[in-house]
N, C-alpha and C positions, 0 to 999 in steps of 0.2 A: 503493500500501501506507501501511495506516498499523503505523507504527511503532514501538517501544515501547525503550527501549537506555541499561541501568542499566551505568556508570561510562562517561559517557560520556567526560571529561578523559584519560584515560590515548590512554597511545602505536597501541591495536590501534583505541582510542576512536573518539577521534583523521581517525586515518582512514578507519574505514569512515563517519564522518560526512562527510566529503570525497565518499566513492562512491557512495554515497547520497544526495547537493542535487544527480546530475547528473541524478535522472529528478525534475521537475518535479511528477512528481505522484504522493513520494512527499508523505506526511506524518508527523511524528516528534518523539513527543515524549520531552526524554534530562532522565536525573537522571544529579545531583554529588554528590560530597562535600566538601564545601571546599573546591573548586578548583574553579572559577567553567567551563561549558565557553562557549570562543567559536566562539559555532553560533545563524547563523537565527533556528532553531528556539527555542519555549518549550520550559524548562533551569526543572528544581524541586531544590530539594538536601532531598536523604534516605542516610539512613544504611538501605541493601543488609541489610544483618547484620540488621535490626531488623524482623520481620514483617510487622509494622502499619503498619510506614510503606513497604513494601513495596506492602502489598495498594491501600493509596491513592498512591498514584502511578500499580497501576492502575489504576483507579477511576474516575485523573484524565484517565485514558488515553480514558478509555469516558464520559465525559463529551465529552474534546474530536472524539473520533471516530464514538460511537458504537459502533465495530466495530471486534479487534486483530489483525490479522493476526499478528505476531512480534512477541516480546519478546527481547533479547541482553542478559544476561549477562558483562558482563567487572569486575568488582571481580576480584581479585588483587595477593598480595601473596607476597614470596619474600625470607624471611630461611637462608638457607643455615647451617647445621652442628651441626655430628653431635644424634642423641638430645640424647649427654648430656652434653650445654654447653644443651640449650634449657629455656625457662624454664617455671613450665604457663603463663604471661598470652604468651609462643611460642604454646605449645598452639593458648590457649583466642580469639589475634587469629589464627592464621591458619585453625579450623576459621571465624570466623564469615564473614569477609570472603571465602573461597572455601565453601568446599560452606555458611554456612546461609541465605550471600541469594542460595543456587541453588537449596536448599528452601524458604528464601525466596515464591521467582519461583514453584518448581512449583503448592507450597501453592496461591497468589494463582488466579494460571489457573488451578486443576485446580474452584477453584469459583468465580469472575468466566467466565470463557473458554470459546471456541467452535470450530472451524474455525482454528488460530491452531497455528504454529512458535513453537519456543522451541532458540533458542541459549544451550546452558551451556560455560564453557572450561573446561578443564580440561589437563592438559600431556604435554609428551610423556617425562619422566621417574613418568609415573605407568605407564610398561609398560616401563620400563628399569632396572635397580638406577644411581642413581646415589647418589658419595656426598656426605655433608653436606648429601641430598634429601629427609630425611625425614618434615620439617614440609610443604612446599609436594605433595609425593609420598602424601602417608595421606592431604591432606586432599583432592587431584586427583582421587586414586579414588573416594571417600566419591564425591563427580561424575557418575564414567560411572558410578559403581550405582546410583546417585539415576536419572539419563533412564531406563531399560532397564528398570529395574523404573516409573520413571512412565510410558514410553510404551504398557506394556500397559495398566496403571492408564489414566487418561485416552486412548484409542485410541477409543472409545467414546463421549467427544465430540471427535477428529478435529484429537484435538492432538495436534502431533510432537512429540518431541526429544529431540538431538544432540551433544554435543560437540563444540568444540573443541579438539584439543593440539598445539599448537603445543612449537617448537622454540626455539631460541637466540634470539629477536629483536630488534632494531635495536630498542629501543622505551626510554622513560627509568627504567624499572623492570628492567630489564638491566643497567644500566649498570656498576654495580657489575662484572660479568664483563667487559661488552667499551671501558671507558674505560683496560681494566688490561688490557695488548699481549703481558704472560706468558700472561696466566689465556685470554686472549681467542685467544692461537693452542691451546696442547693444547685451547682449545674446537672450536673450525673444523680441527684435523686428527680430531675426533674423525665429522665430517658426510662420508658420501661425497661432495659438490657441494659440500668444498672451502669452505665463506658462510656466513654467519649469514641467515640471514632477515629481509626488507622487511615491516613490517603492511599493506603494499599487499599481501599472499598469502596470511595469515591471509584481510584481509579480503574477497576474492574465496570466499575456499570461503564465513566466511559467506554471503556476498548468492547465494550457487549454491542454500543450506540455504534460507533462505526464502525465496527465488523459491516462486510458485503451480505452476508447472510441473516441482518436482520430489519433491512431496507421495504421494512415497509412499517416501516413505524416513527410516524414524522408528526411536533404541532404536539406532544409529551414533552410533562416536568413529570423527571422520578427524582421522586422525593430518598434519601439516604440520611437518617437521624438518628435511630433505632427508638428510634414509635415519640419522640419528639411531640414533632406535629397531627400523634392521631390518637393520642392515651391519655387519659390523664395518671 
């Protein structure tokens, strides 16, 4: 498979790269922002919140591989504060990193590609009301709406668009939660399976969605959250 990964330096991105490397038939191009990715594959520095840079990245992928089978968009941030304490900079930063990057991928893929699987990242927090999650929940809810609409719009080009919504996963992004024993204990109590997730579990779902054998899935949101959003 010819695969493009945007945001490959994070916890989930690193795990996904490791898992995809096990198949020597995979050709991968990695996009990163500031933090360079340690990978044997070619990597390109880019800002995923800039439409032009996303389009240039996908064009580069076409030049490298002639066709693209899958694009996974992983950039994300996590600012936990109530809306009344959130600045305009907090808002636009969260929208740019999460929603605008996803929109840029859909925009360029719809223009340049066909027969491709797009996987965008949402969050379980978009499906359940969690305190102090207004910023990330609003941005990721937009990603889910984008994916559903794009799945219909670009179905004529056989571009499949799905979202994956992790709960609390043990990554650098969630360190503020996982490194605080009191907050971590309270968070685990909200999970039916009584443990936080690992990047491997999210990678498994992403790889399932980009597998060509699963090409009848589009416009769906897959929540991987240990039961957070569906049990009480």
